[in-house]
Every structure is written in structure tokens, then in C-alpha cells.
DOLUM-615970 format. One record per atom (N, C-alpha, C, CB): x negated, y, z. Coordinates in pm, whole numbers, plus 50000, padded with zeros to 5 digits. Atoms other than C-alpha are relative to their C-alpha. Glycine has a CB too. Layout:
XYZ
...
***
This chain:
500705007750102
873453268091516
498904992250052
499505008449896
501105007449939
870433259191718
500364989150095
499185009150069
499335010749907
872563241291980
500414987949919
501335005850075
499495011050086
874263221191711
498794991349937
500905006549883
501205007050050
870893211891558
499334991950097
499045009349948
500705008349892
869363201891884
500884987150035
499775009150137
499155010949967
872423179991963
499934989449893
501415004750021
500125010550113
872123162591617
498734992950010
500095006349858
501285006349984
868483156291675
500014989950117
498945010650022
499875009049877
869283142792022
500774987049963
500785007650120
499265011550033
871873118991874
499154991249909
501325003849935
500915008450080
869493107291602
498924992950078
499365008349898
501055007249919
866853099791865
500594989250076
499295009250097
499265011049929
869383080292069
500254988349913
501335004950052
499745011450095
870353060191764
498734992549972
500595005049866
501295006650028
866773052891680
499544991050114
498945010549973
500365007749884
866093042292034
500804987250011
500195008150123
499135011549989
869053018792030
499634989449901
501435004049981
500365009150114
867993003591694
498524995849999
500325006849865
501445001850010
864313002591786
499554986249977
499365004850117
500485013550028
863902964591788
500014996949846
500884989650077
499805003050138
865292962191433
498965008249919
501485003349958
500974991650076
863202992591316
498624995750017
500085014050039
501375004749980
860072979391470
499694987349916
499764997050149
500095011950059
860642945591320
499845001949841
501214992050040
499984996750136
861382960090974
498655006149953
501125009449975
501244993050028
858352982990982
498774989850004
499805011750108
501055009549990
856182953891098
499994991249875
500164991650127
499895008650112
857382931890814
499475007249872
501454995549984
500424992450119
856782959690559
498465002150001
500735013849995
501434997349996
853192964390681
499184987550010
499685008950114
500705013350007
852412926890688
499104997249887
500964989849999
500695002449870
849702915990723
499225011550056
499084988949987
500754988449936
848202940690973
498654996750038
500695004950120
501345004549952
845152920591052
499684986649940
499954999150157
500265012250051
843392889090947
500944988850049
498654997050029
499075010949976
845492856790941
499144988250039
500904996849876
500645012549971
844462824791115
500694988349950
499824998550137
499525013050067
844982792590919
499414988650083
499514998849841
500535010449932
844662763491151
500104987049935
500554999650119
500215012150072
843402731491002
499724988550096
498885001649902
500165009849890
843812700391224
498964989449965
501354993050033
501125009850040
840672683691083
498675006950019
500144995049845
501294993449987
836952690191140
499615006349877
498964990850041
500554992950121
835062712290900
499214990349917
499105012150039
500765008550093
833542696490594
500724990349912
499084992750074
499255009550074
836222672390484
500725005949877
500974993650090
499414995750123
838142674590158
501135010050022
500484988149926
498994990949971
841222690090306
499565013950055
500864993650091
500564987449951
839172715990493
499475007849887
498924997750103
500624993250125
837202724090170
501065007249915
499274989349908
499054994450090
840192729489956
500915010650057
500784989649948
499254989649931
842132748590219
499305012950016
500384995550129
500824987749988
839262772390262
500005008249864
498524996150041
499854992550126
839322780589897
501395006349984
499724990849882
498674995550006
843022783589908
500175013250077
500914989250054
499944988349913
842762807890201
499295011949947
499454996850131
500764988450058
840122828990024
500905006449887
498534995149940
499174995250121
842372832289705
501275007350058
500464987149901
498874993649952
845452839489908
499815012450073
500684991450077
500464987749933
843672865490117
499765011449906
498774997350075
500124989950104
842902884289802
501375005849962
499324994149877
498724996050024
846612885289731
500615008650107
500774988849978
499584993149884
847352897790081
499315012450036
499924991650104
500754988149951
844632923090112
499494998450148
500925012649991
500595002849871
843512906390439
499364985649994
501115001250115
500645012149997
841092878290522
500934989050072
498645002050071
499305010749930
842572844390612
498844991350058
501024991649901
501105007149935
840322827790859
500364985350046
499555008250120
499695013249966
840262789990879
499424996350128
499584991049898
500355004449861
840262776091236
500194984449995
500985007350118
499935014749989
839402739091274
500314994650139
498714994249958
499755005749878
840932718191544
500334985349977
501095007450072
499815014550034
840302681791476
500194991650122
498804994549923
499765009849890
841342651591682
501554997150005
499465005950143
498665004249977
844552635991793
500764996549881
500695009850068
499415004850132
845242621691446
500555010149918
501054990350021
499564989450091
845702655491277
501225008450058
500394993549863
498904993849947
848292669891527
499675011750082
500754990950073
500384989749905
846322695491728
500405014549959
498514999250021
499494986150035
847612726391529
501425002050044
499925002649850
498624997249961
851162720091640
500195007250124
500714988150012
499914991949882
850672733191999
499695014849974
499084994550105
500364986350038
849132764191840
501225007349937
498794999749900
498804994550063
852162770291619
501055002650102
500534990849895
498944999749900
854492763291911
499875013050088
499944986950089
500274988849901
852822790892131
499795013349929
498744996850088
500374988550069
852062816491850
501185009349987
499424996649869
499014990050032
853982848491791
500494997949859
499445014150018
499525001350132
856232846391494
499875012349905
501374996350009
500214988350072
854602874591314
499284998149867
499275009050082
500675004350121
852902855591032
498525000550001
500455007849891
501584999949992
849282859991155
499484987050050
499455011550097
500525012949967
849092824191267
500844989649930
499984997850151
499385010050080
849852795791029
499164987250014
500135004749851
500745012849987
848822759090999
500314990349889
500314993350133
499765010650083
848492729290776
500944989950070
498704993849959
499025010549949
851292702690822
499734986349939
501475004349968
500245013350060
849862667990760
501084989750043
498584994850042
499005009949967
851912636390772
500104996350152
499714987649921
499865004849863
851052626491129
500835008550094
498674998550058
499204992049908
852842656191280
501484995549997
499885014949963
498695005450011
856122640291156
500224986850058
500354999549868
499945012849938
855192606691298
499804999750154
499014991749936
500405000549860
853712613891640
501225001750094
498955010950029
498984998049902
856902625791813
500914986850016
500865012649957
499155012149983
858562591291747
499184988050058
500634995949861
500695011349940
855702570091884
499185003850128
499084993749895
500614995949879
854362590892169
500745012450050
498525002749980
499304987749938
855562619192410
499145012349960
500134998850169
500714987150027
854582653392278
501005010650041
499545001749844
499144988949957
855862687592386
500525008949887
499255008550096
499664991550120
856372700892031
500904991649909
498665004849919
499045005650098
858812693291746
499615006349861
501585003450042
500484994450127
857592697591386
501165007349925
499414988549910
498904992750065
861042708691276
500455012150079
501164990849978
499574989049922
862232729691561
499055010950019
500394995550123
501074990449957
858872747591626
499285006449876
498934992450091
500744994250118
857912757291263
501035007549897
499194987849922
499324994150116
858972778490973
499154995549876
500125016650013
500765004450117
858012760390649
499695010749895
500744989049935
500294989650096
856202782190402
499944994149850
498615006850040
500005005950133
855482759490097
499284986250015
499275009849892
500755013050017
854282723490010
498905002749907
500904988149946
501184997350083
850822722989851
499744989149916
498815003150076
500685012350075
849512688089745
500294988150080
498365001349980
499945013649927
849142651989852
498694993549979
501204990349949
501435006050011
846262629289893
500034984849949
499255000650148
500165014050037
845022595889761
499304992750104
499274998549873
500645008249901
844182569490020
499364987849934
501004995750107
500775010950060
841642542389956
499394991550103
498945005149909
500775009649909
840052511290122
498644999049931
500754984950017
501394998750048
836272514690092
499014991450083
499585014950003
501095007049926
833102495590182
498725006949944
499994983349976
501344994850042
829442505990161
499644995749851
498884994550101
500375002550144
828042507389801
499154987449989
499225012349938
500915011549998
825612478789899
500794987950049
498755002850092
499235012449947
828442455790036
500144989649904
501385003350045
499725011150093
828932421789890
501424998649972
499494987250053
498485000350032
832702426989906
500305008249884
500875005250118
499634992850128
834092435989569
501595000049980
499274992849873
498535000550010
837872430889636
500485000450142
500534987149922
499285000149870
840442434489908
500034985050050
501525006249985
499995014949954
840612395289915
498764996850066
500194990049884
501215003349926
836972393890002
500045005350136
498795005249931
499874995049864
837532415690302
500924992250083
500435013649999
499045006949924
840602397090414
499394985350035
501384999549917
500595013349986
838762363490374
498995001050115
499324995049865
500954998349888
835962376790604
500775001150134
499105012849977
499254999249878
838502386190862
500624987750046
500985009549990
499405013749958
840162352590851
498924991050049
500754992849880
501035010149961
836902333590876
499215004550125
499004997649881
500784995049881
835332355491148
500815009850076
498655006749959
499054991449921
838032368491379
499195008650096
501064991350082
500594989949900
837112400191588
498735005849955
499744993650137
501314995250045
834092409091374
500125011949909
499254989149930
499844989350108
835482432191102
500435013050068
501094995549886
499734986349949
835262468591189
500325008749886
498795005850079
499534991950105
837172493290986
500295014650066
501324993049930
499884986549949
837122531891038
501245006649928
498625008349975
498974991850062
840032556190981
499725014450049
501484994950040
500224985549951
840402593791038
500915003050123
500335010649880
499374997349866
842232589191371
501154989850023
500575015150008
498925007749954
844712569991568
501405006749958
499864998350152
498694995650048
848262572691426
500055006749874
500575008450091
500074993550127
847132587491096
500664989949894
498475003949965
499435008550107
848652573090770
499074988849971
500265008049871
500975011750019
845472552690702
500044989150108
498575005249994
499865008749887
845732537991048
501194990549986
500125008150125
498745007850014
849362527591005
500054990749890
501125008549987
500075009150120
848832513790660
499094988250018
499545007749879
500945011049978
845912493390770
500604990850101
498595005050045
499365008749912
847802479491064
501044991149930
500615007950108
499015008050074
850622469590831
499384989449901
500905009549923
500685009650085
848212452290589
499564988650071
498895005849934
500605012049930
846572430890851
501164992850074
498805004450105
498945007349938
849822423591028
500694990849907
500955009150057
499355008850098
851312409790704
499224987449976
500185007049869
500915011550018
848362384990684
499694993350124
498745004149937
500365006149862
848282377191058
498575000050034
500444985850010
501394997349975
844812390691083
499735011650094
499335002549873
500304988449912
843042415691318
498695005049956
499994996350155
501274992150037
840222440991288
499615009050123
500255009649865
500424990249903
838342464191514
500245013949944
498544998150038
499684986050049
839692499491471
499045010250056
501465004250040
500924989849953
837112526791477
500525014049954
498534997249945
499474987350045
838822561291469
499045011450003
501145003450080
500874988049999
836992593191371
500965011849999
498975000549874
499174987250006
838242629191393
500235004949856
499315011450080
499854994350127
837862635791025
499424991949895
499455012849996
500475008950114
836862623390675
498555000349986
500605003949867
501464998750037
833322636490637
499164990950086
499505014950017
500905009049926
831712618590936
500414985649993
499935004150142
499685014150012
833742587490888
499354994349872
501564997949998
500535005450126
832612584090522
498414997950011
500375010249880
501425000549974
828972590090629
499734986950071
499515012250084
500205011449914
829352562790886
500204986549918
501005000950122
499765012050085
830812537690634
498874998349907
501315000949921
501095000850090
828152546190381
498724994950053
499775012349948
501265004449933
825382540690631
500124986050062
499615010150111
499775013349940
826882507190740
500274998950147
498884992049975
499705000149858
827672518191092
501354992850026
500055014650055
498715008449995
831182503191026
500114993349874
501315008350027
500005008950119
831962476390769
500905005149892
500444985950037
499094995450099
834852493490591
500635012950053
501064989149966
499274987649958
836952525790596
501255001749916
499105012849987
498934995450061
840312537790504
500255014950014
501044992850044
499864984649980
840722575190432
500655005949876
498555007450025
499424992750112
842022601390202
498935004449910
500815011750044
500774997050120
840562617889902
498595005350021
500735009749921
501384994749971
837382630690077
498944989949967
499875004050147
501015011150044
835712597989969
499535002049866
500604986150006
500215000450146
835622608089605
498465002849972
500975010949926
501414998350033
832002622889606
499124987950042
499495012650067
500795011649955
830732592289791
500144988749897
500474995150142
499755010550099
832332568389538
499265004149878
501524997749969
500644996450126
831072588689248
498534998350005
500325014049964
501445001049976
827532587389391
499554985550033
499605009650114
500195014249972
827862549489439
499584996450145
498994994849906
500255002349862
827402553289812
501094991750072
499845013050066
498895008349952
830852537689864
500574992949887
501055008050070
499315007250112
832752511789666
501505000450041
499434984349978
498634999349984
836512516589634
500634987349958
500545011249929
499375012850035
838412484089655
501385000649956
499954991150110
498584998650044
841992496089623
500525014750054
500934987250063
499434987349960
844052527789646
501444996950045
499945010849882
498795003049931
847352531089828
501185006949932
499895004150145
498874992750067
849522550189583
500894991149926
499505010549905
499055007850085
852452539189372
499414995349867
501245008449972
500665003150126
850312539489060
498485001250016
500515009349888
501554999049996
846592537088992
499635014949978
499274990649882
500534986950009
844512567889026
499545004149872
499005001550086
500534995550126
843742587588712
498535001249999
500585012749964
501434998749983
840252592888840
499274986150006
499735008050127
500635013649992
839582555388903
501024990349941
499604995850153
498945008150065
841892537788657
499714984450006
500145004649850
500375014049995
840032504488701
500164994650136
498624997949954
499805004849866
840742502689077
501544997750029
499375010350102
498635003849981
843982483989163
500635006950120
500094985250016
499304995649878
846652495589411
500274988050087
501335007349966
499595010349913
847562476389716
501314992449962
500155005950129
498735005550035
851032471489575
499854990749886
500975010749967
500165010450112
849932455189254
499204988750029
499435005649884
500725011849954
847692432789444
500894990350080
498825004450086
499005007949924
850832419489612
500085002250149
499754986149978
499954998049850
850392434489955
501185009150037
498655006550053
498804993649980
853542454989923
499975013050091
500874990350054
500264987549925
852132487490069
499805011149908
498824998950090
500234986850065
852452523189932
499955009950094
501015003549902
500174989749903
851122550990142
499565012949927
498974995750110
500324986850053
851102587390027
500245010850117
500925003049868
499794990549895
850902618890231
499925014249942
498984998050112
499924986450045
852092652690109
499785009450113
501315002749934
500214990649894
851172683390303
500295015049959
498574998550048
499714986450033
851942720090318
499585009650117
501515001449968
500384989949905
851712751590528
501285004250072
499295012349931
498834994649920
854092764590808
499445010450095
500784988550082
500304990949894
854192791891057
500874996950121
500195014349955
499145001749872
855852795291405
501385000549956
499745011150113
498574998950017
859602791291430
500385015550013
500764990850108
499524987249988
861422824191363
499285011049920
500015003150135
500604990950091
859242839891093
501015008949939
499264992849896
499034991250079
861032871390953
499954996049844
499595016250018
500035004350148
862172864490595
498975008149915
501455001849934
500974992050087
860062893690444
498564994350019
500025015950039
501325005849977
856902878890617
499824986949930
499744998250145
500015013950061
857762843290499
499865001449850
501324991950035
500094998150145
858282855690142
498625004249964
501015010249950
501324994750027
855022874690147
498944989050002
499655010850101
500905010349991
853162844690266
500184990149889
500104993750127
499745009050108
854822821490017
499505004249873
501344997549986
500484995550125
854052842789726
498555000249974
500465012249980
501474998950007
850482848189814
499394985749984
499425007250131
500605014350013
849792810589864
500474992849878
500374991150123
499575006050132
851812800789562
499065004149888
501455004549963
500894994750097
849632822689350
498584993550011
499925015050016
501205005949969
846552808489512
499994985449958
499725001650142
499855014650031
847792772689470
499844997249855
501354994850045
499985001950141
848112776289091
498775006649935
501275005649943
501114994050053
844892795389049
499004990249937
499385007650102
500855010050064
842512777488809
498894994550084
499425005549882
501065004149906
839712776389064
500434989650105
499485012250072
499465009449904
841912759189311
500454986549945
501115006250066
499615012050069
843362734989068
498744991349976
500725003549866
501225006850030
839842724988973
499404993550117
499065009049943
500535005449874
838832720389338
500814987550046
500045011050110
499155011449966
841772697689399
499664987749916
501475003749982
500265011250101
840872676389094
498624993450045
499915006149839
501215007349953
837402669689255
500304988950093
499055009250067
499595010249898
839282649689519
501194991249957
500375007050130
498915008150065
841822633189284
501345004050060
499774984450019
498734994749948
844582655889397
500765008849891
499715008450130
499204991950091
847372672489203
500915009950088
500894990449905
499034990849937
849692701789289
501294993350020
500205012449920
498655005849974
852942690989462
500735011550058
500004987050100
499384988249944
854492725089507
501464998750029
499825011049912
498584998349969
857812729689689
500155014050060
500524988750099
499784986849930
859192764189788
500484998050137
501005008949925
499745000949846
860102771890147
501224992850025
500135014050070
498805007049975
863622759390126
499924984849968
501075006449922
500175012950038
862732727789943
499034992350089
499585000049865
501035006249916
859742721490166
500714997250137
498675009850017
499275001849874
862022725690478
500864987049989
500915012950031
499245011050025
864332699590331
499194986649998
500695002349877
500915011249996
861442676090263
499424996250133
498955002749913
500475001649870
860102681090600
500954992150090
499745012850056
498945006949923
863402669990760
500114985449955
501375007349982
499945013350056
863582639690529
498814991150044
500045000949849
501145007249951
860032629590620
499914996750142
498905006949969
499825002349856
860652633290990
500984988250026
500535013150067
498985011049983
863752610490960
499354986749950
501375003349916
500475013050049
861842584790753
498954994950094
499455001049857
500955004049899
859092584491013
500594994050124
499215011450038
499345005149897
861542578091282
500464985749969
501065008850034
499595013350040
863072548291083
498814990350000
500645000649861
501145007550016
859602535191018
499484995250140
498975008149925
500435002949863
858662537091393
500884989150060
500065012950087
498985009849952
861902518091478
499714986849943
501435004249965
500155012450075
861282492091217
498804992350047
499885002849854
501235005349958
857662486091344
499934997350149
498955009049961
499975001849854
858682485491704
499175009650070
499594986550038
500744989849936
856722516891781
500715010850066
499185005549913
499254989049959
859512539991863
500175000050159
501354999949926
499674998749857
860152553492214
501125009950013
498775004550085
498824991449992
863152570892347
499495013950029
501024995250110
500544985949992
862562608592298
500845007450104
500065007649855
499374991349893
863342629092610
499865014549963
499344997550142
500144985650019
863472666692631
498595003749968
500445007450121
501414996450033
860452681892459
499615011850091
499825003849843
***
């Protein structure tokens, strides 16, 4: 009887040893998260995206029973979180914001990462409002005023954006190219320092996302136009570039992703926690401060949207003559 029992225990131990990778993975998923989660934000601290994501992380952390620590990595037009995701273990403890430039950069420059291949989409969160702004004391009160200055004094107009290759930069290039005009591009790492520079008159104008809202409300900046398909609900008297006849619509949805290969239970846990945080009244109110709405997509729909965005950016790069032949990443 004892020999039989020992043999049975030996067989069970052998089976457990053979299945240990699956057992360990399942146990790990069940215990997730086991430690604080790092949320990488590819913008400097203090901007609108950083502020709203910090609140989102705090609320999601309560759902998960672990802190979510925001790590800022600004620069390179909002793409610096991609190498982090590419190199991170797919255990759910490293995630990042996915802004529009990560889908554009691989088509216009050589990068070692791929936003589709190297990520697991978690959910889409929101989108931003872009605007063309001047100091509150500026004599310019319309887009035409700014363009007339550029035409009359070539090489003198300085305009800031939140980085080379960002959506504001691309849209601005398109606007000036359509009119055969030029400007001096002044890239910043993020919204906060850029808006301070424009308000102080260090640069003559700026194009950025919704972080400009408090500056506009305080009359430190004047909003000449927004870049959406329709007028902003917050500033209904401000025209869009499209209705002014410039033919430009620029919007930028964003979400969260983890490294490629996240286990399904971990992905579902992250999705559920961030979805609850996304719709929390405190977070909805914070988004509203920056003229943002919820643009939720679940993991599968966000994955599909990411692929569509990636393809659309490739076509845009080809159309604008910016595309390069992509070699092995």
C-alpha cells in the first residue's frame, strides 16, 4: 500500500514538473498584480495627458489593490515608451500610453520597434483637441492674421509644437505647405513648458493639444482655431481649420498597451480596472477640464483601431513624400 502510494506521489510530482511552465503562468496570472505597476507616459510631467493619466492610474490602482506608478519619458515626439514596452516582460507590470506618433514614426524614420508587433492593446481611453494659439496680448485675432504675417515677413514667424513628428507638427506643416509659406519650428518635449513659452512671448504662436485649456481660460493665450471635425463644445465661438477653408482635420485618440504576449487573464484584469477608472466621475470631470471626452474601445476593438491607424499613417506618409522603405526592425 505504501509502495503504491509513493509511486502515485512520484507520478504526480513528475506530471507537475512537466506542466510547470503552464502551472507557473496560471498561478502568476491568478495572483496578478504581484507588485506595483509602472505606467509609462511619453510626455514630461505636468501636461494635460500626464495629469489625467495620473488620476486614472490612481483610480485603477484602487481596483487592482496595487499602486500604479507613472513614469515620465518625454522626448522624441512621444515615442520613447515604445522601447520600454518592447523590452519589458509580458507580465502586466509594465504598460504605457500609446499616442498617435507611435503609429507614424515607423513610416518616416528607422526605429527598432513596431507598435503592432510589440504590444498588447488594453483599451482606448480618449482623444485630444488640437488648437492654434498665440499669446493673449498678441495683435493676431485670426488664422488669416498669422498667415498674412508669414507671407509679408518670410522666415520670421516662430511656432512651437510638442515635438518633431507629432500630430500638431504634421498638421502645421500641411497648413503652411498649402499656402506656400514657411515658419520656424520650435519643438518642445511636452505641453506645459511649450504653453508657458508661448504665453510669455518666447515664441510667436503654438500648436498643441488640450493642455492649453487653462491658459486660454485665464486669457494668457488666445485660441485662433481648433483642428477637429466640429467646433469644440468648450469654445463654440472658435472656428475649426476645416470650416475656415484650410481642409485640415487632425484628431488623436490614445489608449494603453502592454508588451506583446500578455496572458489573457492579466489583460482582462488590466482592462477591467482601467475601464472602471475611465468612467469614474472624478476622471470624467478631469477630462472635461481639458475639453476631452471618453472614447472607450475594448481590447479587441482597440487592437483593430490600432492596425487601421498604423495603415492610415503609412498612407499619409507616402502621400506626403515622407515614407521610407522599412527594413527589418
